C-alpha positions as CSV (number, residue, x, y, z in Angstrom):
1,X,0.1,0.1,-0.2
2,X,1.2,3.3,-0.9
3,X,0.9,6.6,1.1
4,X,-2.6,8.5,1.0
5,X,-4.1,11.7,2.6
6,X,-7.2,12.9,3.3
7,X,-7.1,16.6,2.5
8,X,-10.3,18.9,4.1
9,X,-11.2,22.1,2.4
10,X,-10.2,23.6,6.3
11,X,-6.4,22.6,5.5
12,X,-6.7,19.7,7.5
13,X,-4.9,16.6,6.4
14,X,-5.2,13.1,7.5
15,X,-2.4,10.8,6.4
16,X,-3.1,6.6,5.8
17,X,-2.6,4.1,3.1
18,X,-4.3,3.8,-0.1
19,X,-7.2,1.8,-0.2
20,X,-8.4,0.6,-3.4
21,X,-7.4,2.4,-6.6
22,X,-4.7,4.9,-6.2
23,X,-5.0,8.6,-7.8
24,X,-6.9,11.4,-6.6
25,X,-10.4,12.0,-6.0
26,X,-12.5,15.0,-5.1
27,X,-16.2,15.4,-3.2
28,X,-18.1,16.6,-0.2
29,X,-16.6,15.0,2.9
30,X,-19.6,13.3,4.8
31,X,-19.9,10.6,7.4
32,X,-22.3,7.8,8.1
33,X,-22.9,6.1,11.1
34,X,-24.3,2.8,10.4
35,X,-22.4,-0.4,11.6
36,X,-23.8,-2.5,8.7
37,X,-24.5,-2.4,5.2
38,X,-21.2,-0.6,3.4
39,X,-22.2,-2.2,0.2
40,X,-25.8,-0.7,-0.1
41,X,-24.3,2.7,1.0
42,X,-21.6,2.5,-2.0
43,X,-23.9,1.6,-4.3
44,X,-26.8,4.2,-3.1
45,X,-26.6,7.1,-5.9
46,X,-27.4,9.9,-3.1
47,X,-23.7,9.6,-2.6
48,X,-22.8,10.4,-5.9
49,X,-19.9,13.3,-5.6
50,X,-19.2,12.6,-2.0
51,X,-16.3,11.2,0.2
52,X,-17.8,8.7,2.2
53,X,-16.5,8.5,5.9
54,X,-17.4,5.4,7.8
55,X,-17.6,5.8,11.3
56,X,-17.4,1.9,12.0
57,X,-14.1,0.9,12.8
58,X,-13.6,-2.2,10.8
59,X,-15.1,-2.3,7.2
60,X,-15.0,-5.1,4.4
61,X,-15.6,-8.0,6.6
62,X,-18.5,-9.5,4.4
63,X,-16.8,-8.8,1.1
64,X,-18.7,-8.0,-1.7
65,X,-21.6,-9.8,-3.2
66,X,-24.0,-9.2,-6.4
67,X,-27.3,-9.4,-4.0
68,X,-26.8,-6.3,-1.9
69,X,-26.0,-3.5,-4.4
70,X,-28.3,-0.5,-4.7
71,X,-27.7,0.2,-8.2
72,X,-26.5,-1.7,-11.3
73,X,-22.9,-1.3,-13.0
74,X,-24.2,-2.5,-16.5
75,X,-27.1,-1.4,-18.6
76,X,-30.0,-0.8,-15.9
77,X,-32.5,0.2,-18.6
78,X,-33.3,-3.7,-19.6
79,X,-36.7,-3.7,-20.8
80,X,-38.3,-6.2,-18.0
81,X,-37.0,-7.4,-14.8
82,X,-38.5,-9.9,-12.6
83,X,-39.5,-8.6,-9.0
84,X,-36.3,-9.8,-7.5
85,X,-34.4,-6.9,-9.6
86,X,-31.2,-8.7,-9.2
87,X,-28.5,-9.3,-12.0
88,X,-26.2,-11.9,-10.6
89,X,-23.7,-11.1,-13.1
90,X,-23.3,-7.6,-11.9
91,X,-21.5,-6.4,-9.1
92,X,-23.4,-3.4,-8.7
93,X,-22.0,0.6,-9.7
94,X,-20.2,2.3,-6.4
95,X,-21.5,5.8,-6.8
96,X,-19.6,7.5,-3.7
97,X,-16.3,9.3,-5.5
98,X,-14.1,8.1,-2.3
99,X,-14.0,6.3,0.6
100,X,-12.3,6.7,4.2
101,X,-12.1,3.8,6.9
102,X,-10.1,3.3,9.8
103,X,-9.4,-0.6,9.8
104,X,-10.3,-2.6,6.4
105,X,-10.5,-6.1,7.0
106,X,-7.5,-8.6,6.1
107,X,-10.1,-11.7,5.4
108,X,-13.3,-11.7,3.8
109,X,-16.0,-14.3,5.6
110,X,-19.3,-14.6,3.9
111,X,-20.6,-17.2,1.9
112,X,-22.0,-15.1,-0.6
113,X,-18.9,-13.2,-1.3
114,X,-17.6,-13.0,-4.8
115,X,-15.1,-10.6,-4.1
116,X,-13.2,-8.4,-1.6
117,X,-14.3,-4.6,-1.0
118,X,-10.9,-3.3,-2.3
119,X,-11.1,-5.6,-5.5
120,X,-14.4,-4.0,-6.3
121,X,-13.1,-0.6,-5.5
122,X,-10.1,-1.2,-7.6
123,X,-11.8,-2.4,-10.3
124,X,-14.4,0.2,-10.4
125,X,-11.5,3.1,-9.8
126,X,-13.0,4.2,-6.5
127,X,-9.8,5.8,-4.6
128,X,-10.1,5.5,-0.7
129,X,-7.9,5.6,2.3
130,X,-7.6,3.7,5.0
131,X,-5.5,3.8,8.6
132,X,-6.6,7.2,9.3
133,X,-8.5,8.4,12.9
134,X,-12.5,8.5,11.2
135,X,-13.5,9.5,14.9
136,X,-11.4,12.7,14.5
137,X,-12.6,13.3,11.1
138,X,-16.1,12.9,11.9
139,X,-15.3,15.5,15.2
140,X,-14.3,18.0,12.4
141,X,-17.3,17.5,9.8
142,X,-19.7,17.8,12.7
143,X,-18.1,20.9,14.4
144,X,-17.5,22.7,11.3
145,X,-19.7,21.0,8.9
146,X,-19.4,18.6,5.6
147,X,-17.1,20.4,3.2
148,X,-15.2,19.9,0.3
149,X,-12.5,17.3,0.6
150,X,-9.6,15.3,-1.6
151,X,-8.1,11.8,-1.4
152,X,-4.6,11.8,-2.8
153,X,-2.2,8.6,-3.1
154,X,0.6,7.4,-4.6
155,X,2.1,9.6,-7.3
156,X,-0.7,12.2,-6.7
157,X,0.2,13.1,-3.5
158,X,1.8,16.7,-3.8
159,X,2.2,19.5,-1.3
160,X,0.1,20.6,1.6
161,X,-0.7,23.8,0.0
162,X,-1.2,22.5,-3.6
163,X,-3.4,19.8,-2.6
164,X,-5.8,22.4,-0.3
165,X,-5.9,24.9,-3.2
166,X,-7.1,22.1,-5.7
167,X,-9.7,21.1,-3.0
168,X,-11.1,24.5,-2.6
169,X,-11.3,24.9,-6.2
170,X,-13.8,21.8,-6.4
171,X,-17.5,22.8,-7.2
172,X,-19.6,22.9,-3.9
173,X,-22.7,20.7,-3.5
174,X,-25.1,23.6,-2.5
175,X,-26.6,24.5,-6.3
176,X,-25.2,21.0,-7.5
177,X,-27.6,19.4,-10.1
178,X,-26.7,16.0,-9.9
179,X,-29.9,13.6,-10.4
180,X,-29.8,13.6,-14.2
181,X,-26.3,12.3,-14.1
182,X,-27.7,9.2,-12.0
183,X,-30.8,8.6,-13.4
184,X,-31.8,5.7,-16.0
185,X,-31.4,6.9,-19.7
186,X,-34.5,4.8,-20.9
187,X,-37.5,3.4,-19.2
188,X,-37.8,-0.2,-17.6
189,X,-40.6,-2.2,-16.0
190,X,-40.3,-4.2,-12.9
191,X,-42.6,-7.0,-12.8
192,X,-45.1,-7.3,-9.7
193,X,-44.4,-10.3,-7.6
194,X,-46.6,-13.4,-8.6
195,X,-46.9,-12.1,-12.3
196,X,-50.3,-10.3,-12.1
197,X,-50.1,-6.7,-11.2
198,X,-52.8,-4.8,-9.0
199,X,-51.6,-1.3,-10.0
200,X,-49.1,0.3,-11.9
201,X,-46.7,3.3,-10.4
202,X,-44.6,5.6,-12.6
203,X,-41.4,5.9,-10.7
204,X,-39.3,9.2,-11.3
205,X,-35.7,7.9,-11.2
206,X,-33.8,10.8,-9.7
207,X,-31.1,8.2,-7.9
208,X,-33.4,5.3,-7.4
209,X,-32.5,2.8,-5.1
210,X,-33.1,-1.0,-6.5
211,X,-34.6,-2.0,-3.2
212,X,-37.5,0.4,-3.7
213,X,-38.9,-1.6,-6.9
214,X,-38.6,-4.6,-4.8
215,X,-40.8,-3.8,-2.2
216,X,-43.6,-2.2,-4.4
217,X,-43.6,-5.4,-6.6
218,X,-43.6,-7.4,-3.5
219,X,-47.2,-5.6,-2.9
220,X,-48.4,-6.5,-6.4
221,X,-47.4,-3.5,-7.8
222,X,-45.5,-3.2,-11.6
223,X,-43.1,-0.4,-11.6
224,X,-42.6,1.6,-14.7
225,X,-39.1,3.5,-13.9
226,X,-38.7,6.6,-15.9
227,X,-36.0,8.6,-16.7
228,X,-35.4,11.9,-14.5
229,X,-36.4,13.8,-17.9
230,X,-40.1,12.1,-18.1
231,X,-43.0,14.4,-18.7
232,X,-46.4,14.4,-17.6
233,X,-47.6,12.7,-20.9
234,X,-44.8,10.0,-20.2
235,X,-46.6,9.2,-16.9
236,X,-50.1,9.3,-18.4
237,X,-49.4,7.1,-21.2
238,X,-48.5,4.3,-19.0
239,X,-51.6,4.4,-17.1
240,X,-50.0,4.7,-13.8
241,X,-52.4,4.2,-10.6
242,X,-50.0,5.9,-8.5
243,X,-46.7,8.4,-8.9
244,X,-43.2,7.9,-7.1
245,X,-40.6,10.4,-6.5
246,X,-37.4,8.5,-5.7
247,X,-34.1,9.4,-3.3
248,X,-31.2,10.9,-5.4
249,X,-28.0,13.3,-5.1
250,X,-27.9,16.9,-4.8
251,X,-29.6,20.4,-4.2
252,X,-33.4,20.3,-4.1
253,X,-33.1,23.9,-5.4
254,X,-32.2,23.0,-8.7
255,X,-35.3,20.8,-9.3
256,X,-37.9,23.6,-10.9
257,X,-38.9,21.3,-13.7
258,X,-39.4,18.1,-11.6
259,X,-41.3,20.2,-8.8
260,X,-43.9,21.6,-11.6
261,X,-44.3,18.2,-13.1
262,X,-44.9,16.9,-9.2
263,X,-47.8,19.8,-8.8
264,X,-49.1,18.8,-12.1
265,X,-49.3,15.2,-11.2
266,X,-50.7,15.9,-7.6
267,X,-53.2,18.5,-9.1
268,X,-54.4,15.6,-11.3
269,X,-55.5,13.5,-8.5
270,X,-53.1,10.7,-9.1
271,X,-51.8,9.4,-5.5
272,X,-48.0,10.3,-4.9
273,X,-45.3,9.0,-2.6
274,X,-41.9,10.5,-2.2
275,X,-38.9,9.8,-0.2
276,X,-35.4,11.4,0.5
277,X,-34.9,13.8,-2.3
278,X,-38.3,13.1,-3.5
279,X,-39.8,14.8,-0.3
280,X,-37.8,17.8,-0.6
281,X,-39.1,18.0,-4.0
282,X,-42.9,17.3,-2.8
283,X,-42.2,20.0,0.1
284,X,-41.1,22.8,-2.8
285,X,-44.3,22.0,-4.5
286,X,-46.1,22.9,-1.6
287,X,-44.7,25.7,-1.6
288,X,-41.9,25.2,1.3
289,X,-38.2,26.2,0.9
290,X,-35.3,24.0,1.4
291,X,-31.8,24.4,2.9
292,X,-28.3,22.9,3.8
293,X,-28.0,21.0,7.2
294,X,-24.7,21.4,8.4
295,X,-23.4,18.1,8.3
296,X,-26.6,15.9,7.5
297,X,-28.2,12.9,8.4
298,X,-26.5,9.5,7.3
299,X,-27.1,6.6,9.2
300,X,-29.3,3.7,9.7
301,X,-30.6,4.4,13.6
302,X,-32.1,7.9,13.2
303,X,-35.1,8.0,15.3
304,X,-38.4,9.6,13.6
305,X,-41.4,11.1,15.1
306,X,-44.7,10.7,13.8
307,X,-46.7,13.9,14.7
308,X,-50.4,12.6,14.6
309,X,-49.6,9.2,16.5
310,X,-46.6,10.2,18.8
311,X,-45.0,6.8,17.4
312,X,-41.1,6.7,17.0
313,X,-39.7,4.9,13.7
314,X,-36.0,4.2,13.7
315,X,-35.1,4.9,10.2
316,X,-32.2,5.0,7.5
317,X,-31.3,8.2,6.1
318,X,-28.7,9.7,3.6
319,X,-29.3,13.6,3.1
320,X,-27.9,17.0,3.2
321,X,-30.8,19.1,2.7
322,X,-34.1,19.3,4.5
323,X,-37.6,21.3,4.2
324,X,-38.3,24.4,6.4
325,X,-40.9,23.9,8.7
326,X,-41.9,22.8,12.5
327,X,-43.6,19.8,13.9
328,X,-47.2,19.3,13.3
329,X,-47.5,22.7,11.4
330,X,-50.3,22.7,9.2
331,X,-50.2,25.3,6.2
332,X,-51.9,26.2,2.9
333,X,-50.9,25.3,-0.6
334,X,-52.0,25.8,-4.0
335,X,-52.6,22.0,-3.9
336,X,-54.9,21.7,-0.5
337,X,-54.3,21.9,3.0
338,X,-51.0,20.3,4.1
339,X,-49.0,19.7,7.2
340,X,-45.6,18.6,8.5
341,X,-46.3,15.1,9.3
342,X,-42.6,13.6,10.5
343,X,-39.7,15.4,12.3
344,X,-36.5,13.9,13.5
345,X,-36.2,13.2,17.3
346,X,-33.0,14.2,17.6
347,X,-33.1,17.6,16.2
348,X,-36.2,18.7,15.2
349,X,-35.6,18.5,11.2
350,X,-38.6,18.0,9.2
351,X,-39.0,14.2,8.0
352,X,-42.3,14.3,5.9
353,X,-44.9,16.1,4.8
354,X,-48.5,15.1,3.3
355,X,-51.9,16.5,1.6
356,X,-54.7,16.4,4.7
357,X,-56.6,14.5,1.9
358,X,-54.3,11.6,2.0
359,X,-53.6,11.8,-1.6
360,X,-49.9,12.8,-1.5
361,X,-47.5,12.1,1.1
362,X,-43.6,12.1,1.5
363,X,-40.9,11.1,4.1
364,X,-37.3,12.3,4.3
365,X,-36.0,8.8,5.4
366,X,-35.8,5.3,3.7
367,X,-38.4,3.0,4.3
368,X,-37.0,0.4,1.5
369,X,-33.7,0.3,3.6
370,X,-32.1,-2.9,2.5
371,X,-29.6,-3.2,5.2
372,X,-32.4,-2.2,7.8
373,X,-33.9,-1.2,10.3
374,X,-37.3,-2.3,8.6
375,X,-39.7,0.3,11.0
376,X,-40.8,2.2,8.1
377,X,-41.6,-0.4,5.4
378,X,-45.3,-0.3,6.2
379,X,-45.2,3.0,4.3
380,X,-45.4,1.0,1.0
381,X,-48.6,-0.6,2.3
382,X,-49.9,3.0,2.9
383,X,-49.2,4.0,-0.9
384,X,-51.0,0.7,-1.9
385,X,-54.2,1.8,0.3
386,X,-54.2,5.3,-1.1
387,X,-54.2,3.7,-4.7
388,X,-56.7,1.3,-3.8
389,X,-58.9,4.2,-2.3
390,X,-58.4,6.2,-5.5
391,X,-59.4,3.2,-7.6
392,X,-62.8,2.7,-5.7
393,X,-63.5,6.4,-5.7
394,X,-62.9,6.5,-9.8
395,X,-65.1,3.5,-9.9
396,X,-68.3,5.3,-8.2
397,X,-67.7,8.3,-9.9
């Protein structure tokens, strides 16, 4: 292993060894508190253009397999997929721009593993760093906020001044329009489990994770995944019974076109469900503003309070932006009366909004969380119930 350094835009430098590919990479430095699920995190398109710092001290124990990835490395737009949405010949695409860990495991120990984490990083040219005090890095990011960073290894290591200057010249995540960079370029379909679909859902791919179509398919839904450029006519042409807004990377302030599309869809009466980035888009359709969090929410143990019931769900999250609002707040929108439905129990950040009519709702967290927890999986049942209710209302009219 060659020498490697993690350089933050505030001038701090952490020295370790190269991990994965050798070279240089840049992105926003963020940290994830999850103890498990590194493969799901690395292949989550929401981490596009970010350097992920793992707080768990040892990473790589279970190696790399072809089942747990949240996006595919090969052609994601095959015309039709079965409900399990797995390609055993595809290792999954790593979306992080870099990976920083304390102690990479020296031996893989899992019966499903086809390769090691480092081998996969090398194969996909992902530059990483190991052997640094990730606790110290996280303390900096918590105190000073997520910031631009770079990992340099091998011949790419230069003087501190030159590396810091290069890092500071990189674009900020604020104002970044990234969803088109991770979206499918062509529509594809994930078939309903059992073969016969109860409903059709048009899912706008802003960086969709593979487990989302699986969760819907398991409930008898045929999922039509559409590019981020899809129009109202594209969605109506499917004969969709519902509309889904996926997670994704970037700043929600850049999504004016999708916000307009969402408003048009909701106004038409089509049941609508959004998660993560989709929550921010729906909130903007409701007239709410967004802002950048200091260091974001990234982990799988984040408590969320349902303001109507008082129940708390432990959730998986990955976001650096949020909606303005207060717990339980009700407000008028051009689409009807709405309210803040969920907030984070840790810091009060808005975690969900919904129309009082029940036709449209969204959450900031990930109910499809493949590596867990599964407290919020019932939200997919709620979406199906809204489509059932809408179908019955349509048959009576």
